[in-house]
matplotlib code that plots the C-alpha trace (Angstrom):
import matplotlib.pyplot as plt

x = [25.2, 24.7, 22.7, 25.9, 26.9, 25.4, 24.9, 28.0, 28.3, 29.8, 29.4, 31.8, 34.4, 34.2, 34.5, 37.5, 39.2, 38.4, 39.6, 42.9, 43.0, 42.9, 40.6, 41.2, 40.3, 37.3, 36.3, 37.1, 35.0, 32.0, 32.2, 32.3, 29.3, 27.4, 28.3, 27.0, 23.6, 23.3, 23.9, 21.1, 18.8, 18.8, 20.0, 18.5, 20.8, 23.6, 23.1, 22.7, 26.3, 27.8, 25.7, 26.8, 30.4, 30.0, 28.3, 31.3, 33.8, 32.0, 34.5, 37.5, 40.6, 43.4, 41.0, 42.6, 41.9, 39.8, 37.8, 34.7, 34.7, 34.8, 31.8, 29.8, 30.4, 28.8, 25.9, 24.8, 23.5, 21.8, 19.6, 18.6, 17.7, 15.6, 14.0, 15.4, 16.0, 16.7, 19.4, 20.8, 21.4, 22.7, 25.4, 26.3, 26.8, 29.1, 31.0, 31.2, 32.7, 35.1, 36.2, 36.9, 38.7, 41.2, 41.4, 39.6, 37.9, 36.7, 35.3, 33.2, 31.8, 30.9, 29.1, 27.0, 26.2, 24.8, 22.8, 21.5, 20.5, 18.5, 16.6, 16.7, 13.8, 15.4, 16.4, 18.7, 20.5, 20.8, 22.1, 24.8, 25.8, 26.4, 28.6, 30.7, 31.2, 32.2, 34.7, 36.3, 36.3, 33.7, 31.5, 30.0, 28.3, 27.4, 25.7, 23.9, 22.3, 21.3, 19.9, 17.8, 16.5, 15.3, 13.4, 11.6, 11.5, 10.9, 13.0, 13.8, 15.9, 18.6, 18.9, 19.1, 21.7, 23.7, 23.6, 24.8, 27.7, 28.8, 28.7, 30.6, 33.2, 33.4, 34.0, 30.7, 30.0, 27.2, 25.1, 25.8, 24.5, 21.4, 20.9, 21.7, 19.3, 16.4, 17.4, 17.1, 13.5, 12.7, 14.5, 15.1, 18.3, 19.9, 23.4, 24.9, 23.4, 24.1, 27.7, 28.3, 26.5, 28.8, 32.0, 30.8, 30.2, 33.8, 35.0, 33.4, 34.4, 38.1, 37.7, 38.8, 36.4, 38.6, 37.0, 33.4, 32.7, 33.9, 31.8, 28.7, 29.1, 29.5, 26.5, 23.1, 22.7, 20.4, 17.3, 15.7, 12.4, 14.3, 15.8, 12.3, 10.9, 13.5, 16.8, 17.3, 20.2, 19.1, 19.2, 21.3, 19.4, 20.7, 21.2, 18.9, 21.4, 23.9, 23.4, 26.5, 27.2, 23.6, 24.8, 28.0, 29.6, 30.1, 33.1, 32.6, 29.9, 28.7, 30.1, 26.6, 26.2, 24.7, 22.5, 23.1, 20.3, 21.2, 18.5, 18.1, 17.7, 15.3, 13.2, 13.3, 11.9, 9.1, 8.2, 8.3, 6.0, 3.5, 3.5, 2.9, -0.2, -1.4, -1.2, -3.1, -5.8, -5.9, -6.3, -9.5, -8.2, -11.3, -13.4, -11.0, -9.8, -6.1, -3.7, -1.9, -5.0, -4.2, -0.5, 0.4, 2.8, 0.2, -2.5, 0.0, 0.8, -2.8, -3.4, -0.5, -2.1, -5.4, -3.4, -1.8, 1.8, 2.2, 6.0, 5.7, 2.8, 4.9, 7.6, 5.5, 3.5, 6.8, 8.4, 5.2, 5.1, 8.7, 8.2, 5.2, 7.3, 9.1, 5.8, 2.8, 3.1, -0.7, -0.7, 2.6, 1.1, -2.0, 0.1, 2.5, -0.7, -1.7, 1.8, 1.1, -2.4, -0.1, 2.5, 1.6, 5.0, 7.0, 9.1, 11.1, 7.9, 6.6, 9.7, 9.7, 6.1, 7.2, 10.2, 7.9, 5.5, 8.4, 9.6, 6.1, 5.8, 3.5, 5.3, 2.3, 2.0, 5.7, 5.5, 2.5, 4.2, 7.3, 5.0, 3.8, 7.1, 8.4, 5.6, 7.2, 11.0, 13.4, 17.1, 19.2, 16.3, 14.1, 16.7, 17.1, 13.5, 13.3, 16.3, 14.6, 11.4, 13.1, 14.6, 10.9, 9.6, 12.3, 9.8, 8.5, 10.0, 8.6, 10.2, 13.4, 13.0, 12.1, 15.2, 17.3, 15.8, 16.7, 20.3, 20.4, 18.9, 21.3, 24.3, 25.5, 27.2, 28.5, 25.4, 23.2, 25.1, 25.3, 21.5, 21.1, 22.8, 20.6, 17.3, 18.0, 17.3, 13.7, 12.7, 11.2, 12.1, 15.8, 16.1, 13.7, 16.6, 19.5, 18.3, 18.3, 21.5, 23.5, 23.8, 25.2, 27.9, 28.6, 32.1, 33.2, 34.7, 34.7, 30.9, 30.2, 32.1, 30.2, 26.7, 27.5, 28.9, 25.6, 23.6, 25.4, 24.9, 21.2, 21.6, 19.6, 19.6, 17.5, 18.5, 20.0, 22.0, 23.5, 24.4, 26.3, 28.3, 29.1, 30.1, 32.3, 34.0, 34.5, 36.2, 38.2, 39.5, 40.6, 42.5, 44.7, 42.6, 41.5, 41.4, 38.5, 37.0, 36.8, 34.8, 32.4, 31.8, 31.2, 28.4, 27.0, 27.2, 25.0, 22.4, 22.4, 24.3, 27.2, 28.3, 30.7, 33.4, 33.0, 33.5, 36.6, 38.0, 37.5, 39.1, 42.2, 42.6, 42.4, 43.8, 47.2, 46.3, 46.8, 43.9, 41.7, 38.2, 36.6, 38.0, 35.2, 32.4, 33.9, 34.6, 30.9, 29.6, 31.7, 30.8, 27.3, 27.9, 29.3, 26.1, 25.5, 28.7, 28.8, 32.5, 34.3, 37.8, 36.3, 34.8, 38.0, 39.9, 37.3, 37.3, 41.2, 40.9, 38.3, 40.6, 43.3, 40.9, 39.6, 41.8, 40.0, 36.5, 35.0, 32.4, 35.1, 36.9, 33.7, 32.9, 36.5, 36.2, 32.8, 34.6, 37.6, 35.3, 33.7, 37.0, 38.4, 41.5, 42.4, 45.8, 44.3, 41.0, 42.9, 44.9, 42.0, 40.0, 42.7, 42.9, 39.1, 39.5, 42.4, 39.8, 37.8, 34.5, 32.4, 29.3, 30.2, 30.9, 28.6, 30.0, 33.6, 32.8, 31.0, 34.0, 36.6, 34.7, 34.6, 38.2, 39.0, 42.1, 43.3, 43.8, 46.8, 46.6, 48.0, 45.6, 42.8, 44.1, 44.0, 40.4, 39.4, 41.1, 39.1, 35.9, 37.1, 37.5, 34.1, 32.6, 31.6, 33.1, 30.8, 32.4, 35.8, 35.5, 34.1, 37.5, 39.6, 37.8, 38.5, 42.3, 42.1, 40.7, 43.6, 46.1, 44.9, 48.2, 48.1, 48.6, 48.1, 44.5, 43.7, 44.9, 43.0, 40.0, 40.4, 40.5, 37.4, 35.6, 37.1, 35.8, 32.3, 32.5, 32.0, 32.9, 32.6, 34.9, 37.4, 37.6, 37.8, 40.9, 42.9, 42.1, 44.3, 46.9, 48.9, 49.8, 53.0, 55.1, 55.9, 52.4, 53.3, 54.5, 51.3, 49.1, 51.1, 48.9, 45.6, 46.8, 47.9, 44.5, 42.7, 45.2, 44.4, 40.7, 41.2, 42.9, 40.0, 37.1, 38.4, 35.0, 34.1, 34.0, 34.3, 37.8, 39.0, 37.4, 39.3, 42.6, 42.4, 42.5, 45.2, 47.4, 46.7, 47.7, 51.1, 51.8, 51.2, 49.4, 49.2, 47.7, 45.1, 44.2, 43.7, 41.4, 39.4, 38.8, 37.3, 35.0, 33.9, 33.3, 31.2, 29.0, 29.8, 30.8, 31.5, 31.9, 34.1, 36.3, 36.6, 37.8, 40.5, 41.4, 42.1, 44.2, 46.1, 46.6, 47.8, 50.3, 52.0, 51.9, 49.0, 47.2, 44.9, 43.6, 43.0, 41.0, 38.9, 38.1, 36.9, 34.7, 33.2, 32.6, 31.0, 28.6, 27.2, 24.3, 24.6, 27.8, 27.5, 27.9, 31.4, 32.7, 31.1, 32.8, 36.1, 35.7, 35.1, 38.0, 40.2, 39.1, 39.6, 43.3, 43.6, 42.1, 44.4, 47.3, 46.0, 45.8, 42.1, 41.8, 38.4, 37.0, 39.0, 37.6, 33.9, 34.6, 35.8, 33.0, 30.6, 32.2, 31.8, 28.1, 27.8, 30.2, 30.5, 33.3, 35.4, 38.9, 41.0, 38.6, 38.6, 42.4, 42.5, 40.1, 41.9, 45.2, 44.0, 45.8, 43.6, 46.0, 46.6, 50.3, 52.0, 51.7, 53.0, 50.1, 50.0, 52.3, 54.7, 52.1, 52.3, 49.6]
y = [-29.3, -25.6, -25.8, -26.7, -23.0, -19.9, -16.7, -14.6, -11.5, -9.3, -6.2, -7.2, -8.3, -5.1, -3.1, -5.1, -4.4, -0.7, -0.3, -1.8, 0.5, -2.5, -0.9, -2.9, -6.0, -4.4, -3.6, -7.0, -8.6, -6.2, -7.2, -10.9, -10.5, -8.3, -10.7, -13.6, -11.8, -11.0, -14.3, -15.5, -13.1, -10.7, -7.2, -5.4, -7.1, -6.7, -2.9, -2.8, -4.3, -1.5, 1.1, -0.2, -0.1, 3.6, 4.5, 2.9, 5.0, 8.4, 9.7, 7.8, 9.6, 8.4, 6.1, 5.1, 7.3, 4.9, 3.5, 5.5, 5.2, 1.3, 1.2, 3.6, 1.3, -1.5, 0.7, 2.3, -0.6, -2.1, 1.1, 1.2, -2.5, -1.8, 1.1, 3.6, 6.3, 9.2, 7.3, 5.7, 9.1, 10.6, 8.2, 8.5, 12.2, 11.2, 8.8, 11.4, 14.0, 11.2, 10.6, 14.3, 14.7, 12.1, 13.7, 10.9, 13.2, 10.8, 8.3, 11.3, 12.2, 8.8, 8.1, 11.4, 10.7, 7.3, 8.6, 11.3, 9.1, 6.8, 9.8, 12.4, 14.5, 15.0, 18.4, 17.8, 15.3, 17.6, 20.3, 17.9, 17.1, 20.8, 21.1, 18.1, 19.3, 22.7, 21.2, 19.3, 22.2, 21.0, 24.1, 23.4, 20.3, 22.2, 24.7, 22.2, 20.8, 24.1, 25.0, 21.7, 22.5, 26.0, 24.2, 21.7, 23.6, 27.1, 30.1, 30.6, 33.3, 31.0, 28.8, 32.0, 33.3, 30.1, 29.7, 33.4, 32.8, 29.7, 31.4, 34.2, 31.8, 30.3, 33.7, 33.6, 37.2, 38.0, 34.9, 35.7, 39.3, 37.8, 35.8, 38.5, 40.9, 38.1, 37.9, 41.7, 41.6, 38.6, 40.4, 44.0, 45.5, 41.9, 42.8, 39.7, 40.8, 44.4, 43.6, 40.9, 43.2, 46.2, 43.9, 42.7, 46.3, 47.2, 44.4, 45.6, 49.2, 48.1, 45.5, 42.8, 40.3, 38.8, 37.4, 38.2, 39.7, 36.6, 34.4, 36.4, 35.3, 31.5, 31.3, 32.7, 35.0, 33.9, 35.9, 37.1, 35.4, 32.1, 32.5, 33.3, 30.2, 27.9, 28.8, 25.8, 25.8, 25.1, 21.7, 21.0, 20.0, 16.5, 15.3, 12.2, 10.6, 9.9, 6.3, 5.0, 5.1, 5.4, 5.5, 6.6, 5.6, 8.3, 10.6, 9.7, 11.9, 11.1, 13.4, 15.0, 17.4, 20.8, 23.1, 26.5, 28.8, 32.4, 34.9, 36.0, 32.5, 31.8, 34.9, 33.5, 30.0, 31.7, 33.7, 30.6, 28.7, 31.6, 31.7, 28.0, 28.3, 31.2, 29.2, 26.2, 28.7, 30.2, 26.8, 26.4, 23.5, 23.7, 22.7, 19.9, 21.8, 20.6, 21.6, 18.2, 16.4, 17.9, 17.2, 14.9, 12.7, 12.2, 11.2, 9.1, 7.3, 6.7, 5.2, 2.8, 1.6, 1.0, -0.8, -3.2, -1.8, -1.2, -0.6, 2.2, 3.8, 3.9, 5.5, 8.1, 9.0, 9.2, 11.6, 13.9, 13.6, 14.7, 17.8, 18.9, 18.3, 21.7, 23.6, 22.2, 19.5, 18.7, 17.8, 15.8, 13.8, 13.1, 11.7, 9.7, 8.0, 7.1, 5.3, 3.5, 2.2, 0.4, -0.7, -0.4, -1.6, 1.0, 2.0, 4.6, 6.5, 6.3, 7.7, 10.6, 11.5, 11.5, 13.8, 16.1, 16.2, 17.2, 20.0, 21.4, 21.5, 18.6, 16.5, 14.3, 13.3, 12.6, 10.1, 8.6, 7.8, 6.7, 4.1, 2.8, 2.5, 0.5, -2.2, -2.9, -2.1, -4.7, -4.8, -1.5, 0.4, -0.3, 0.5, 3.8, 4.6, 3.6, 5.9, 8.8, 8.1, 8.4, 11.7, 13.0, 11.3, 11.3, 10.7, 7.4, 4.6, 1.9, 3.4, 3.2, -0.3, -1.1, 0.5, -1.3, -4.6, -3.8, -3.1, -6.5, -8.4, -7.0, -7.7, -4.1, -4.7, -1.3, 0.6, -2.0, -1.8, 2.0, 2.1, -0.4, 1.8, 4.9, 3.3, 1.0, 3.6, 4.2, 0.6, -1.2, -4.6, -4.2, -8.0, -7.8, -5.6, -7.5, -10.9, -10.5, -8.7, -11.6, -14.0, -11.1, -10.0, -13.3, -13.9, -10.0, -9.3, -5.4, -5.4, -8.1, -5.9, -2.9, -4.3, -6.3, -3.3, -1.5, -4.6, -4.5, -0.9, -1.5, -4.3, -6.8, -10.4, -12.2, -15.0, -12.9, -10.8, -14.2, -15.4, -12.0, -12.1, -15.9, -15.8, -12.8, -14.2, -17.6, -15.5, -13.5, -16.5, -18.1, -15.3, -14.6, -11.9, -14.1, -11.2, -9.6, -13.0, -14.0, -11.0, -11.6, -15.3, -14.1, -11.7, -14.6, -16.9, -14.2, -14.5, -18.2, -21.2, -22.2, -25.9, -27.8, -27.6, -23.8, -23.4, -25.8, -23.7, -20.5, -22.0, -23.1, -19.6, -17.7, -20.6, -19.1, -15.4, -13.8, -12.2, -12.6, -11.3, -13.9, -16.9, -17.1, -16.7, -19.6, -21.7, -21.4, -22.1, -25.1, -26.4, -26.2, -28.6, -31.3, -33.1, -33.9, -35.8, -39.5, -40.5, -40.1, -39.6, -36.8, -35.3, -35.4, -33.8, -30.8, -30.4, -30.3, -27.4, -25.7, -25.6, -24.1, -21.4, -20.9, -22.9, -21.6, -22.5, -24.8, -26.1, -27.3, -29.0, -30.8, -31.9, -33.4, -35.1, -36.9, -37.9, -39.2, -41.1, -42.7, -43.6, -45.0, -42.7, -42.6, -40.7, -37.7, -37.9, -37.3, -34.4, -32.8, -33.1, -31.5, -28.6, -28.2, -27.9, -25.3, -23.0, -23.1, -23.9, -23.3, -23.8, -27.4, -28.7, -31.9, -32.7, -32.4, -34.5, -37.2, -37.4, -37.6, -40.5, -42.2, -41.7, -43.0, -45.1, -43.4, -40.2, -39.8, -38.6, -35.3, -35.0, -35.8, -33.2, -30.6, -31.5, -31.0, -27.7, -26.7, -27.6, -25.4, -22.4, -23.1, -22.8, -26.6, -28.0, -31.0, -32.1, -31.2, -33.6, -36.3, -36.1, -36.1, -39.3, -40.8, -40.0, -41.3, -44.5, -45.1, -43.8, -43.5, -41.9, -39.0, -36.0, -33.6, -34.8, -35.2, -31.7, -30.2, -32.0, -30.7, -27.0, -27.6, -28.9, -26.1, -23.3, -25.0, -25.1, -29.0, -29.7, -33.5, -33.6, -31.6, -33.6, -36.7, -35.2, -34.7, -38.4, -39.4, -36.6, -34.9, -31.1, -30.5, -27.5, -29.5, -28.4, -24.8, -24.7, -26.3, -24.0, -20.8, -19.2, -20.1, -18.7, -15.6, -15.2, -15.5, -13.2, -10.6, -11.1, -10.7, -7.3, -6.1, -7.7, -8.2, -9.0, -11.8, -15.1, -17.3, -15.8, -16.5, -19.9, -21.0, -19.1, -21.0, -24.3, -23.5, -22.1, -25.2, -27.8, -25.8, -25.8, -22.1, -22.8, -19.4, -17.9, -20.9, -20.1, -16.3, -17.3, -19.9, -17.7, -15.0, -17.6, -18.6, -14.9, -14.6, -17.6, -20.0, -23.5, -23.4, -27.2, -27.5, -24.5, -26.0, -29.2, -27.5, -25.1, -27.8, -29.6, -26.4, -25.9, -29.4, -28.8, -25.8, -27.7, -25.9, -29.0, -27.6, -25.0, -28.0, -29.9, -27.0, -26.4, -30.2, -30.0, -26.9, -28.4, -31.4, -29.2, -27.5, -29.4, -28.3, -30.5, -32.9, -36.8, -36.7, -33.5, -34.8, -38.2, -36.5, -34.2, -37.2, -39.0, -36.2, -35.7, -39.6, -38.9, -36.2, -38.4, -41.3, -38.6, -37.9, -41.5, -42.0, -45.0, -46.1, -42.7, -42.7, -45.9, -44.6, -41.7, -43.8, -46.3, -43.2, -42.1, -45.3, -45.3, -42.0, -43.2, -47.0, -47.2, -44.6, -46.3, -43.9, -44.6, -48.2, -48.4, -46.3, -48.4, -51.7, -50.4, -48.9, -50.7, -52.4, -51.7, -48.0, -48.3, -45.3, -45.4, -43.2, -41.1, -38.6, -35.8, -37.2, -37.0, -39.6, -41.1]
z = [-6.2, -6.2, -3.1, -1.2, -1.4, 0.1, -1.8, -2.0, -0.1, -2.9, -1.0, 1.8, -0.8, -2.6, 0.6, 1.5, -1.8, -1.7, 2.1, 1.0, -2.0, -4.5, -6.9, -9.9, -7.9, -6.7, -10.3, -11.4, -8.7, -9.6, -13.2, -12.4, -10.1, -12.6, -15.4, -13.3, -12.7, -16.3, -17.4, -15.1, -17.0, -14.1, -15.4, -12.6, -10.0, -12.3, -12.5, -8.7, -8.4, -10.2, -8.5, -5.2, -6.2, -7.4, -4.0, -2.0, -3.9, -3.7, -1.1, -2.2, -3.5, -5.9, -7.9, -11.0, -14.0, -16.0, -13.0, -13.5, -17.3, -17.0, -14.6, -16.7, -19.9, -18.0, -16.4, -19.4, -21.7, -18.6, -18.0, -21.5, -21.5, -18.3, -20.4, -17.9, -20.6, -18.1, -16.1, -19.4, -20.8, -17.5, -17.2, -20.9, -20.3, -17.3, -19.7, -22.3, -19.7, -18.7, -22.3, -22.7, -19.6, -20.6, -24.3, -26.0, -28.4, -30.9, -28.4, -26.8, -30.1, -31.0, -27.7, -28.0, -31.7, -30.8, -28.0, -30.2, -33.1, -30.6, -29.1, -32.0, -30.4, -26.9, -26.2, -23.3, -25.4, -28.4, -26.2, -24.6, -28.2, -29.0, -25.8, -26.8, -30.6, -29.2, -26.8, -29.5, -32.0, -34.4, -34.4, -37.7, -36.2, -33.3, -35.3, -37.4, -34.2, -32.9, -36.4, -36.3, -32.8, -34.0, -36.8, -34.6, -31.2, -32.4, -32.6, -28.9, -27.9, -26.2, -29.3, -31.7, -29.5, -29.3, -33.2, -33.6, -31.3, -33.1, -36.5, -35.1, -33.8, -37.2, -38.7, -40.6, -39.7, -42.2, -41.2, -37.5, -38.1, -39.4, -36.2, -33.9, -35.6, -35.2, -31.5, -31.1, -32.6, -30.0, -27.3, -27.6, -26.0, -25.6, -24.5, -26.3, -29.6, -29.3, -28.5, -31.2, -33.8, -32.7, -33.2, -36.6, -37.7, -36.6, -38.5, -41.7, -41.2, -40.8, -43.6, -41.1, -42.6, -45.3, -48.5, -47.5, -50.8, -52.5, -50.3, -51.3, -54.8, -53.9, -51.5, -51.1, -48.2, -45.5, -45.4, -42.0, -43.0, -43.2, -39.7, -38.4, -40.0, -38.8, -40.3, -42.5, -45.2, -48.8, -50.0, -53.2, -56.5, -57.3, -60.9, -61.3, -63.7, -60.8, -60.1, -58.3, -55.5, -54.2, -50.7, -49.2, -45.8, -43.3, -44.4, -48.0, -49.5, -52.9, -55.7, -56.7, -59.5, -58.3, -60.6, -59.8, -61.2, -61.7, -60.9, -64.6, -65.6, -62.9, -64.2, -67.8, -66.5, -64.5, -67.7, -69.9, -67.5, -67.4, -71.2, -71.5, -69.0, -71.3, -74.4, -72.7, -71.7, -75.1, -76.7, -74.9, -72.5, -70.4, -73.6, -74.4, -77.4, -77.4, -80.1, -80.2, -81.7, -85.0, -84.9, -88.0, -86.1, -83.4, -85.9, -87.9, -84.5, -84.0, -87.5, -86.9, -83.9, -85.8, -88.3, -85.4, -85.9, -82.0, -82.2, -85.0, -83.0, -79.6, -81.7, -83.4, -80.2, -78.1, -80.5, -80.6, -76.6, -76.4, -78.7, -76.7, -73.3, -74.2, -74.5, -72.7, -70.0, -69.9, -73.7, -73.3, -70.3, -72.5, -75.4, -73.1, -71.6, -75.2, -75.2, -71.9, -73.2, -75.6, -73.3, -69.8, -68.3, -70.2, -67.2, -69.3, -70.2, -66.7, -65.4, -68.0, -66.9, -63.3, -64.0, -66.0, -63.1, -60.8, -63.1, -63.2, -59.6, -59.0, -56.6, -55.6, -59.4, -59.7, -56.7, -58.2, -61.5, -59.6, -57.6, -60.7, -62.4, -59.3, -59.9, -63.4, -62.9, -61.8, -60.6, -60.9, -62.5, -59.6, -57.2, -58.9, -58.8, -55.0, -54.4, -56.2, -54.1, -50.8, -51.9, -52.7, -49.4, -46.7, -44.0, -45.5, -43.4, -45.7, -48.8, -47.1, -46.0, -49.6, -50.9, -48.3, -49.4, -53.0, -52.1, -50.3, -53.1, -55.6, -53.2, -52.8, -49.5, -48.8, -49.5, -47.6, -44.5, -44.8, -45.2, -42.5, -40.0, -41.3, -40.9, -37.9, -35.3, -36.5, -37.0, -33.7, -35.2, -36.0, -36.5, -39.5, -41.1, -39.9, -40.8, -44.5, -44.6, -42.7, -45.7, -47.8, -45.5, -43.3, -44.7, -44.6, -41.3, -41.8, -42.5, -39.7, -37.2, -38.1, -37.9, -34.8, -33.1, -33.9, -32.6, -29.4, -28.8, -29.4, -26.6, -28.9, -28.0, -30.7, -32.8, -35.7, -33.3, -32.1, -35.6, -36.0, -33.0, -33.3, -36.8, -36.2, -33.2, -35.0, -38.0, -35.7, -33.7, -36.9, -38.2, -35.4, -33.9, -30.8, -28.2, -30.2, -31.4, -27.7, -26.7, -29.6, -28.8, -25.1, -26.3, -28.4, -25.2, -23.3, -25.8, -26.4, -25.1, -27.3, -28.1, -25.9, -28.5, -28.7, -25.0, -25.1, -27.9, -26.0, -22.9, -24.8, -26.1, -22.6, -20.4, -20.4, -20.3, -16.9, -15.2, -18.4, -17.3, -19.6, -17.6, -15.2, -17.7, -19.9, -17.0, -15.6, -19.2, -19.7, -16.2, -17.3, -20.1, -18.0, -17.0, -20.8, -20.8, -20.1, -20.4, -16.9, -18.6, -20.7, -17.5, -15.9, -18.6, -18.6, -14.9, -15.1, -17.7, -15.4, -12.5, -14.7, -15.5, -11.9, -9.5, -6.5, -7.5, -4.9, -7.1, -9.7, -6.9, -5.5, -9.0, -9.2, -6.0, -7.2, -10.4, -8.6, -6.2, -9.2, -10.8, -7.6, -7.9, -4.1, -4.4, -6.5, -4.4, -1.1, -2.8, -4.1, -0.8, 0.9, -1.8, -1.1, 2.6, 2.0, 0.7, 4.0, 2.5, 5.7, 3.8, 3.2, 6.8, 6.5, 3.2, 4.5, 7.5, 5.5, 3.0, 5.8, 7.2, 4.0, 3.2, 6.7, 6.8, 3.5, 5.5, 7.8, 11.4, 10.4, 7.6, 9.8, 12.5, 9.6, 8.8, 12.5, 12.6, 9.7, 11.7, 14.5, 12.1, 10.8, 14.2, 14.4, 17.2, 17.1, 13.9, 15.1, 18.1, 15.7, 13.9, 17.1, 18.2, 15.0, 15.4, 18.9, 17.9, 15.4, 17.8, 21.4, 22.7, 20.2, 22.6, 19.6, 19.0, 22.6, 23.3, 20.3, 21.5, 24.9, 23.7, 21.8, 25.0, 27.0, 24.7, 24.7, 28.7, 28.7, 32.3, 32.3, 29.1, 30.8, 33.7, 31.7, 29.8, 33.2, 34.1, 31.0, 30.9, 33.6, 33.2, 31.8, 30.6, 27.4, 26.2, 26.3, 22.6, 21.3, 23.4, 22.8, 20.4, 21.9, 25.3, 23.8, 22.1, 25.4, 27.2, 24.4, 25.2, 28.9, 28.2, 26.3, 28.3, 31.8, 33.4, 30.9, 33.0, 30.0, 29.2, 32.9, 32.8, 29.4, 30.6, 34.1, 32.5, 29.8, 32.7, 34.8, 31.8, 31.3, 35.1, 35.5, 38.7, 40.3, 37.3, 37.1, 40.6, 40.2, 37.0, 38.8, 41.8, 39.4, 37.9, 41.4, 42.3, 39.0, 40.2, 37.3, 37.6, 41.3, 42.0, 39.0, 40.0, 43.5, 42.1, 40.1, 42.8, 45.2, 42.6, 41.9, 45.5, 46.0, 43.1, 45.1, 48.2, 49.9, 51.1, 53.7, 51.0, 48.7, 51.2, 52.0, 48.2, 47.9, 50.9, 49.7, 46.2, 47.9, 49.9, 46.8, 45.2, 41.5, 40.7, 37.7, 38.7, 37.1, 39.1, 42.3, 41.9, 41.3, 44.2, 46.3, 44.7, 45.5, 49.0, 49.5, 48.7, 51.2, 53.9, 52.9, 53.2, 56.8, 57.6, 57.7, 55.7, 56.4, 55.6, 52.4, 51.3, 52.1, 50.1, 47.1, 47.4, 47.3, 44.2, 42.6, 43.2, 41.3, 38.5, 38.5, 35.8, 37.4, 37.0, 39.2, 42.0, 41.4, 41.4, 44.4, 46.3, 45.4, 46.5, 49.8, 52.9, 55.6, 58.4, 58.1, 57.1, 55.6, 51.7, 48.8, 47.2, 44.2, 44.1, 46.7, 49.6, 52.2, 54.3]

ax = plt.figure().add_subplot(projection="3d")
ax.plot(x, y, z, "-o")
ax.set_aspect("equal")
plt.show()
C-alpha cells in the first residue's frame, strides 16, 4: 500500500513554515521527518534533514530562543553514530554555548563533561571544557584540566600561563608565583608573567595575602621541579583498613584517612631503613647466613611441623615473622613463605606479605602477592583485594572490570553503578558491562534511569540497552510518570519492535495530549502491527485509534476504507472515502476513480461532482470527465455536471466536445454565478499574459456561454490572428454575430470557415448547418437542404441537421428559424 504514495518533499514544507514564521511547526516537521528516517535505519538522511533546516534558517531573524538548541540535540548523537567525531564535537560546542547563553550552567557543564570523558585525549575538547568551567566560575576544575594537559602534552608556555592565571584568580598566589616563574624560564620577558609576579610581590609587601602563612603549614609548597615535570598534585595516602564505601557517587567523596608524615619523622624512617639494610648485609645475607634460623620460636615452629601439628606450627612461625617484620623484611618474607607452604590459601598471610612489600618500596612484589591472594579470597575479602589492586594499577582495565564484576556479584548497587559509569568510556563493548548489571538494578528506577541515560548518550542500540529502556519505560508508566516513561519506551522502540499491547498502551497515554511529538511515531509503529491481526473488528478498533493519533494520515484512511469494504459498512465507507478526498491525495487518482466507480449508486450526484472537482485539482481531466459522464448517465439534465465537464473540455482545447455542448445547451446569463470564479481566473491570466492565445481561447467561450458576446468576439478574433483553431473560431464568431444581429458578418464567417481545409468533421458539419440556416433565412430552401445533406454525410447522426432537414419546406414559404430569423 505504501506504493500508493510518493516521497514527501520535506524541504518545501519546511520552507513554507519558515516563510510564514511558523518556526515551531518547521522544527516539529523536521523532527518527524528525521525520526522517520532514523526508524528506517537511515541516520545519514535523518541528519541531512536537520542540517537542511539549519541552512534554511541561517539568515532568519526572530527565531525562538530554544530553536538552535533543539536542533543541536538531535544532530549531535547522529554525528557520533556516524563516527564523525569532528562535527559531533563542533555541534556539542555550539550546544554548550547555547546553554551558557540561556544561563543553563549545569546543563553546559554536563555536556562538556560527557564529551571530555568520551575523548579524554583531545586538546580542543579539554580547552573548551576549561572555557566552560571558567564561564560558570568553577576555576578549580578549570585548573585541574590545564594541569592534566601540562602533564600529558608537556609544559607549553600557553598552558603554563593559563594555569598561573587561574591560580591567581583563585587567590593562590604562592602557587601562581611558581607557575609564572616557570613561564619566565620558558619565555624570558613574558609580559603576563612579569606583570603578575609584580602584582604578587606588591600583595606580599602590603600583607594583602590573608592567611598565606597558615596555608603553608597545611599544604606542601609546589616545587619548581614538579612544575617542570608536569605540575601534578600529590596523591593522598589511603588507609587500607577503610572498606566501605569502596566507591562513592559523584559529589560524595569517601572519608579516607590521610597519613601526614612530618619531615623529622620521614628522616627517622629513612634512617631506620638504612639501618635495617646494614644489618642484613652485616649478617651475611649474600652467603645465606640469616639470623632467624637460630630463633627459638622459629625452630619450635619447624619442630611442630615435623610432629604433624600444623596449627601450632603456623601460629609459632607467624609470631616469629611478625617480630622480624619490624626489623628485616627479607627474613620476614622467608618465614611467611614457610607458613604458606603449610597453608597455601592463607589470604591473610599473603596480604601481609603484599603490605610489607609495598612498605619496602617493592610495588611489583606487592602486586604479585595481591594477585595470589585474589585466587583464594572470596566475597568481601576478594572485593577489598581487588580495590587495593586497582589503586596500585590504575591503568589496568581488566582489574577494574574484575572489581566491577565483584561489586555486581555481591549486590552492591550503588558502587556497581558508579564503577560502571567510571569504566564504561574505556570499554569498547559496553554491553558486556551493562548486561550483568541489569538483573541487579532492574527494579530500582533511579539506578535504571542513571544507566539508561548513559547508554542513550553512548547511542547504543544492542539487546541489553533495549532491556534498560523498555524496563525503565514500563516502570515509569506504571508509577504515574507517563511522560518520561513514554520517551523511554519510544527509545526502546527505535532499537527493537515492541509488542502490539505495548503500542496500544503507549497510544492510550498520548492520544489526548495535544501536539505530542510521539504521536506519529507510535501511530506508525502500531500501523506496522496491523498485518498480523486477523480479526476485522480488532483491526477497525486499531485504525480508529490511529486516526485519533493522526487524523490527516492518508495511509490510515486508506486502510480504514479497505476494512470497511470487507465489512460491507457502506455508510462509514462513503464517509471515510469523502474524508480521504478532502485531503487532496493527488498521488492516488487511480484509486479514487476506481473506488468512486465501485461505490456508484451509493454516492449522490453532489458527492460525485466533489470527486470530479478533485480530479480537476489533481490535473487529471480524463478522470474528471469519467465522473461527469457517470453523473450525466444518472441525471442527463444536470447542468452543473455538464457545465463542469464543458470547462474541462474547454481548458483541454477539445473542439468537438465544445461544439457538442452547445448542441445541448443554449448560452444563458444564468451560468454567470457558476462560472464567476473561473472567468475571474482567466481574466487575471490575461492581465499577466495578454499574448497567450489559450487564455483568449478559453475566455472567449466563457463569455459566449454567459451571453457576453462582444467580449467573446474580441477573444475569438485574437485566436484567429494567432493562427489557432480558425475553423472553430469562424463557427463561434458567426454564432456570436448572429446573437447581436449582425447576420451578414455571421454568414461571412461561416463561408470562411468552410473554405478552410483543417476543420474537424464535427466543426465542418456545424459550419454547414449554420450556413444552411442562413440560406433558409434568405429563402434559398434548396441550397439550405443541400448544405444540410452535406453535413449529414460528414456526421450521419447529427440530430440538429436531421431535424432541420425534416422540417425544411418544399414550397419556399416563409418559416420561423432560430433567434427569431425569418426565411
